Structures are given as structure tokens and as C-alpha cells.
C-alpha positions as CSV (number, residue, x, y, z in Angstrom):
1,M,12.3,-15.1,-8.7
2,P,10.4,-16.7,-10.9
3,G,8.2,-14.7,-13.5
4,F,4.6,-14.6,-13.8
5,S,2.1,-13.3,-16.1
6,T,0.1,-10.1,-14.9
7,T,-2.4,-9.7,-17.5
8,T,-4.1,-12.1,-19.8
9,K,-6.0,-11.2,-23.0
10,V,-9.8,-12.5,-23.3
11,A,-12.7,-12.8,-25.4
12,E,-15.4,-10.0,-25.2
13,I,-18.4,-8.8,-26.9
14,A,-18.4,-4.8,-26.7
15,R,-21.3,-2.7,-27.7
16,R,-19.5,0.6,-29.3
17,N,-21.6,3.1,-31.2
18,G,-24.7,1.5,-30.7
19,R,-23.5,-1.8,-32.2
20,L,-22.3,-5.4,-30.5
21,A,-19.1,-6.6,-31.7
22,E,-16.5,-9.4,-31.0
23,G,-13.2,-8.4,-29.6
24,E,-10.2,-8.7,-27.3
25,R,-9.0,-6.9,-24.3
26,F,-6.4,-7.5,-21.4
27,V,-7.6,-8.2,-17.9
28,P,-5.1,-8.5,-15.2
29,E,-4.6,-11.9,-13.3
30,E,-5.4,-12.3,-9.7
31,T,-3.3,-14.9,-8.0
32,P,-3.3,-16.6,-4.3
33,V,-0.5,-15.4,-2.8
34,A,0.9,-17.2,0.6
35,F,3.2,-15.1,3.0
36,S,5.1,-18.0,5.0
37,Y,7.2,-17.4,7.8
38,A,9.8,-20.3,8.8
39,G,7.7,-22.7,6.6
40,S,4.2,-21.6,8.4
41,T,1.6,-20.1,6.3
42,H,0.8,-16.2,8.2
43,A,-1.6,-14.9,5.6
44,V,-3.2,-15.6,1.7
45,M,-3.6,-12.7,-0.4
46,M,-5.3,-12.7,-4.0
47,A,-2.9,-10.2,-5.3
48,T,-1.4,-9.5,-8.9
49,P,1.4,-11.6,-9.1
50,A,4.4,-9.0,-9.7
51,D,6.6,-7.3,-7.1
52,L,6.3,-10.5,-5.0
53,E,9.8,-9.2,-2.9
54,D,8.4,-5.7,-2.7
55,F,4.8,-7.3,-1.3
56,A,6.9,-9.4,1.3
57,V,8.8,-6.6,3.1
58,G,5.7,-4.4,3.1
59,F,3.5,-6.9,4.2
60,S,5.8,-7.8,7.2
61,L,6.4,-4.0,8.0
62,T,3.1,-2.8,8.0
63,E,1.6,-6.2,9.8
64,G,4.4,-5.5,12.7
65,I,6.0,-8.4,11.9
66,V,9.3,-6.7,11.6
67,T,10.3,-3.0,12.1
68,G,13.1,-2.9,9.1
69,P,13.9,-4.6,6.0
70,G,17.3,-6.1,7.9
71,E,15.1,-8.1,10.3
72,I,14.4,-10.1,7.0
73,E,17.1,-12.7,6.2
74,T,15.8,-14.0,2.5
75,I,12.8,-14.0,0.6
76,E,12.2,-17.1,-1.8
77,V,9.1,-17.0,-4.4
78,L,7.7,-20.4,-5.2
79,A,5.5,-21.1,-7.9
80,E,2.8,-23.4,-6.7
81,D,-0.1,-25.5,-8.6
82,K,-3.0,-23.1,-7.6
83,G,-0.8,-19.8,-6.5
84,I,2.3,-18.5,-5.2
85,D,3.9,-19.3,-1.9
86,V,6.4,-16.7,-0.5
87,Q,8.5,-18.0,2.1
88,I,10.2,-15.4,4.2
89,R,13.0,-16.2,6.6
90,L,13.2,-13.6,9.7
91,V,16.7,-13.2,11.8
92,D,16.1,-15.3,14.6
93,A,14.9,-13.0,17.5
94,Q,12.2,-11.8,15.4
95,N,11.2,-15.4,14.1
96,D,11.2,-16.3,18.3
97,A,8.7,-13.0,18.5
98,L,6.5,-14.2,15.8
99,T,6.2,-17.5,17.2
100,A,5.1,-16.4,20.6
101,R,2.8,-13.6,18.9
102,R,1.0,-16.9,17.3
103,R,0.9,-18.7,20.4
104,H,-0.9,-15.7,22.0
105,I,-3.5,-15.2,19.0
106,A,-4.1,-18.6,18.1
107,G,-8.3,-19.0,18.1
108,P,-11.0,-18.9,15.4
109,V,-10.7,-15.9,12.9
110,G,-13.2,-13.2,14.1
111,C,-13.3,-10.3,11.8
112,G,-11.9,-11.2,8.3
113,L,-9.1,-8.6,8.5
114,C,-6.0,-10.1,6.8
115,G,-4.1,-11.4,9.3
116,I,-6.3,-9.9,12.4
117,E,-8.1,-12.6,14.7
118,S,-9.6,-10.1,17.2
119,I,-11.4,-6.9,17.4
120,E,-8.9,-5.7,19.5
121,Q,-6.2,-6.0,16.7
122,A,-8.7,-4.6,14.3
123,V,-8.7,-1.4,16.3
124,R,-5.1,-1.3,17.1
125,V,-3.4,1.8,18.4
126,T,-2.2,4.0,15.3
127,P,1.4,5.2,15.5
128,S,1.5,9.1,15.5
129,V,3.1,11.0,12.9
130,R,2.5,14.3,14.8
131,A,5.9,15.4,14.9
132,S,7.0,15.0,11.3
133,S,8.1,18.7,10.0
134,L,7.1,17.6,6.4
135,T,4.8,20.1,4.7
136,L,3.3,20.3,0.9
137,R,2.5,23.1,-1.3
138,A,-1.2,23.1,-3.0
139,D,0.8,22.5,-6.2
140,D,2.6,19.3,-4.8
141,V,-0.5,17.7,-4.3
142,V,-1.7,18.4,-7.5
143,E,1.6,17.3,-9.1
144,A,1.8,14.1,-6.7
145,V,-1.8,12.5,-8.4
146,R,-0.7,13.9,-12.0
147,L,2.2,12.1,-12.0
148,L,1.0,8.5,-10.4
149,N,-2.1,8.6,-12.7
150,G,1.1,8.7,-15.6
151,Q,2.9,5.9,-14.0
152,Q,0.4,2.8,-13.8
153,P,1.1,0.8,-17.1
154,L,-1.0,-2.2,-15.7
155,H,-4.0,0.1,-15.0
156,R,-3.3,1.5,-18.4
157,V,-3.6,-1.8,-20.3
158,T,-6.2,-3.1,-18.0
159,R,-8.2,-0.2,-16.5
160,A,-8.7,-2.6,-13.4
161,V,-6.2,-2.5,-11.1
162,H,-5.2,0.0,-8.1
163,G,-2.0,1.9,-7.9
164,A,0.2,3.5,-5.0
165,G,2.9,5.8,-5.0
166,F,5.6,7.7,-2.6
167,Y,6.0,11.5,-3.2
168,I,9.1,13.3,-2.1
169,P,8.8,17.0,-2.4
170,G,11.5,18.1,-5.2
171,K,12.2,14.4,-6.4
172,G,8.7,13.3,-7.4
173,L,7.6,9.9,-7.4
174,I,10.2,8.0,-6.5
175,A,8.4,4.5,-6.4
176,V,4.8,3.4,-7.9
177,R,3.3,0.0,-7.3
178,E,0.1,-1.6,-8.7
179,D,-2.3,-4.4,-7.4
180,V,-5.8,-5.6,-8.0
181,G,-6.1,-4.8,-4.1
182,R,-5.5,-1.6,-2.9
183,H,-3.6,-2.7,0.6
184,N,-1.5,-4.7,-1.8
185,A,-0.7,-1.9,-3.8
186,L,0.4,0.0,-0.7
187,D,2.4,-2.9,0.9
188,K,4.3,-3.3,-2.3
189,L,5.0,0.5,-2.4
190,V,5.8,0.5,1.5
191,G,8.6,-2.2,0.8
192,A,9.7,-1.1,-2.4
193,A,10.7,2.4,-0.6
194,R,12.0,1.0,2.8
195,R,14.3,-1.2,0.4
196,A,15.4,1.4,-1.4
197,G,16.8,3.4,1.8
198,H,13.3,6.0,1.6
199,A,12.4,7.1,4.9
200,G,8.5,7.3,5.8
201,D,8.4,10.8,6.9
202,A,10.7,12.1,3.7
203,G,7.1,11.9,1.6
204,A,3.7,11.4,1.1
205,V,1.7,8.5,0.3
206,V,-0.4,8.8,-2.7
207,V,-3.2,6.3,-3.7
208,T,-6.2,5.9,-6.4
209,S,-8.4,4.3,-4.2
210,R,-10.7,5.5,-1.3
211,V,-9.0,5.9,2.1
212,S,-10.0,2.9,4.9
213,V,-9.0,3.2,8.1
214,E,-6.5,0.5,7.2
215,M,-4.7,2.4,4.7
216,V,-4.2,5.2,7.3
217,Q,-2.8,2.7,9.7
218,K,-0.3,1.4,7.4
219,T,0.7,4.8,6.4
220,A,1.5,6.1,9.9
221,I,3.4,2.6,10.6
222,I,5.9,3.8,7.9
223,G,6.0,7.4,9.5
224,S,4.6,9.2,6.6
225,P,2.8,12.3,7.5
226,F,0.6,12.7,4.3
227,I,-2.0,10.0,2.5
228,I,-3.4,11.8,-0.9
229,A,-6.0,9.9,-2.4
230,I,-8.3,10.3,-5.7
231,S,-11.3,8.9,-3.8
232,A,-12.9,9.8,-0.4
233,P,-11.9,8.4,2.7
234,T,-14.0,6.8,5.6
235,A,-15.2,8.1,8.8
236,L,-13.2,5.8,10.6
237,A,-10.2,6.8,8.3
238,I,-10.6,10.7,9.1
239,R,-10.5,9.9,13.0
240,T,-7.9,7.6,12.8
241,A,-5.9,10.1,10.8
242,E,-6.9,12.9,13.0
243,E,-5.9,10.9,16.2
244,A,-2.3,10.0,14.7
245,G,-1.5,13.8,13.4
246,M,-1.7,12.5,9.7
247,T,-2.8,14.9,7.0
248,L,-5.6,13.3,4.9
249,I,-6.4,15.1,1.6
250,A,-8.8,13.1,-0.9
251,L,-11.2,13.5,-3.7
252,V,-8.2,15.3,-5.9
253,R,-9.4,16.3,-9.0
254,G,-7.3,18.5,-11.2
255,E,-6.3,21.2,-9.6
256,E,-9.3,20.9,-6.6
257,F,-9.0,18.4,-3.4
258,E,-10.4,18.5,-0.2
259,I,-8.6,18.6,3.2
260,F,-9.8,16.3,6.1
261,T,-7.2,16.5,8.3
262,G,-3.9,18.6,9.3
263,A,-4.6,21.4,7.1
264,Q,-1.8,22.9,8.3
265,R,0.6,20.9,6.4
266,V,-0.4,22.1,3.3
267,V,1.6,25.7,2.9
268,S,2.6,28.2,0.3
269,G,5.8,27.4,-1.5
270,A,8.0,29.9,0.7
271,E,7.0,28.1,3.8
272,R,7.4,24.7,2.8
273,R,9.9,22.3,4.6
274,I,11.2,18.7,4.3
275,G,10.7,16.2,6.8
276,N,13.3,14.8,8.8
277,G,14.1,11.6,6.5
């Protein structure tokens, strides 16, 4: 896979201690990344050009194009003049299903969500995670965010990207991915975790962004019963998490946080159980 620069050094004029002075700083790159299946472009994302194979797998999973990494035959990352083309080849059965899906949804784009061409798709049914037995202690929640804050090298340099991590009790963060887009960071994380063989119901998704409905949907699709965030959720995200039986924890600040749904999964240390993964 070709290597791409994730940051660029730029000139700036900064005000420090009441004075303006010339200086330099690193900013993240933002690049068009196209996902093409069987040679046909399905979606184009503005993204950080890193962890693109993880991104391809995660996007394919959370968009319902595949149900597992094994349904992807090959991934080839190609540098283009103005962006990156990620060529994804599916196994024959999945490729036929995607072709049929494209014929079914052909028409004008209606609502501006990636890969979505109708209001019905935007409000798709979110899979239930109610049956998951995974629980966390309050200390786990605090630790998950603390670990995520310390494992974001790109954010440390630029202060301009989102992070997403997968936390397994007793193991810590088993994967962290970053991107200028919060949904992209989550898709990259999903791809990394699934490629490493981790089941979604074994841990919690932890993000640095606000919690939108799409973040809840993506978390439910991989089977995780927890989404933990530093920022606040939207009202629709809360309703969707409640319907899916998911525990939504947000506004984690040091030892403090707020639980919006599924509070029964946050338990004392003696009660903690590990999920089915």
C-alpha cells in the first residue's frame, strides 16, 4: 500500500503573551478517498489518508455491504491526481448482492448522508444489542477515555482530528484510530478490530466526538452494547440507543460522566461480567 502524508507544516501568525509572532505548526491532511467496488465508485469521503485498509473494511461493514471481513477478497489502494481510490473486490455472492442493491436504490441523492439515497435508508432499523451480557464498572468508563486521550498521536501534533477506540475490560484499548471525520475514525476502528478478530460484543466503543445517530447505528451494527463519548449526544442518538438496548455514556470529564441509556450495565467491580466475545 502506498504511503501518504497525514500532516503538513504551515506558516502561521500566532498571538502569544499579547504579541503577534510568525511561526509554524502542523495541520492534518484532508484527502478525497473513494471506495470503489468491482470498479464502480460507491462513495467518496473526505478523510485522513491513513489506515485505509481498515477504513475500507469498517466502511463496508457499517454500511451493510458485507457482514464480515471474509467477504472481502482484495483491497487495493491507488493514488490518483487529486485523491485516493480504494478498490475493493468482494466475493462473488456479495458483489452480486451489491449490484442488485444499486439497481434498487438508483435515483437522485436526497439527504446528504454518505451512501444514503432516501429518507427510509437514513432512518434504517438499528440492530438490537439488548442481549449482550457485557457490563462495565464506573472505573472502566473513566479508564477508557483516559487511555484514548493518551493514544492519539495525530491529534497530539495537530489538535484537529477525532479519535475512536475499542475498550475491552481487563485488556484496555485494543485498537485506536484517528481521522478528521468522526464517522471515518469509527469506521477505521471497526475495520481494525474486526480484522484482528475481536467481536463487537466483547467491548465498548469510545469516541472523542459528540454522539450522532449514525455513530450509534455503526456501534450497534458491529454488536457493541456500549458507546462512550467525551462530548454530548443528540436527542435522536439517545432515542436510537434506547431502542437498540445500548448503553450510551457521554460528557466524560475526569471521574465524572453522564449515562443517558442502559444504566444497568454500569455496575460495581464485583458484578462485572464479560460479554459473549
